[in-house]
Residue, then its C-alpha position, 0 to 999 in steps of 0.5 A: m378139339t373134342d374132350k375125351l370121355t374120362g372117369a366113370v363115364g368113359r369107363e362105362y361107355v367103353a365097357k358097353a361098347i365092347r359088349q355091343a361089339l362082341r354081340s354084333g361080331d365086330l369083336v371075336p373071341g381071341q381078338r387083341l384089345v389095344e388100349l390106344d386103338l380103343a381110346e381113339s375109336y371110342g373117344t376116351t382116355r387110355g385110363a378109361v379104357r384100362e379101367a373098362l378092360q379090368d371091369l370086363a376081365a372081372e366079368d370073364i369077358v376079357e382076358i388080361v395076359p401079363r406083358r401081352g395085353a388084353r384079348i376077348r376071352a374064348v368060351s368053349v361050348e362046354e363052358a357055355v353049357q355049364i354057365t347055362e346050367c347055373r343060369s337055369a337054377l337061378e332063373q327058376l328061383c327068380a321065376r318062382k318068386a316073381a310069380t308071387r311077388a310081381d306087382e300089377g304093373q310088372r304083370a301088365e308089362l309081362r303081358r305086353i312083352g308077350a304080345d310084342m314078341r308074338q308080333a315080332v315073330a310074325d313080322g320077322a323082326w329079329d332085333a326087336y324079338s331079341a331086345l324083348n327077350q332080354r327085357l323079359h328075363e330082366l323083368v322076371v328077375e326084377a319082379s323076384g326081388q332076388e338081388v343076390a340072384r340078379r348079381q350072379l346072373e349078370r356075372l354069368n351072362g357076361p361071357m355068354v353074350r356072343f353065344q346068345f347073339r348067335l343063337a338068337l339069329r339061328p334060322g327058326r330060333p325065335a319061333q321055337s323059343l316063343p312058346q317057351h317065353l310065353a309059358i314063362i309069362d303066363a305062369v308068372a303073370g298068372g301067379d303060379p310059382e311052380a309052373a313058372a319054375r318049370a317053364a324057366a327050366a324047360h326054356l334053359d334046357d332047350v338053350i343047352e340042347q341048342l348049344r350042344s347041337s351047334a357044337a355037334r354041327t361044327p366041323v373039327p379042324r384038321r391038325 
């Protein structure tokens, strides 16, 4: 009999698996999360699942309802917009600081990411582009040295995983966002803090516009 994952290892494994299932659409907002089913699916103990759900609740990804269990928390478009507005303020700060604090290794990695993003768009490799996008944002925050901003961004990004995934897959979105990402890369790698902050602001302003336009295109259900 295969040993089940338990403790911190099991807890982190379940949390990571649920985040990935939310990105891929295997889990959807409002869906119930049954401890026993999750433990069997992920090969962990129920205790590990319970702790992972508590962690995800702290990140606002999961909602735990007394006597009813846990479910994926639904995030409205308006809340997603407000979260992105907060992200914008923090990412502008990080971009500005990264432009002056990044070392040569980080600047070189930024340039490589830019080249790889161009190639991913040319090849239509959307999964690769999405991974590069995530790494770009992580690297800018790392290079900034702003640990408080990093922690706050991690918390803000939790409830947004599904919105970010759906937006990334929208037809034409990678080609649209590529120049925005390249502008951030050029400014940070080039050591221009004000241009870096402006580029980050422009990118997040566009994300907000895309979120609002998606809400406008969604039909209102009849009551």
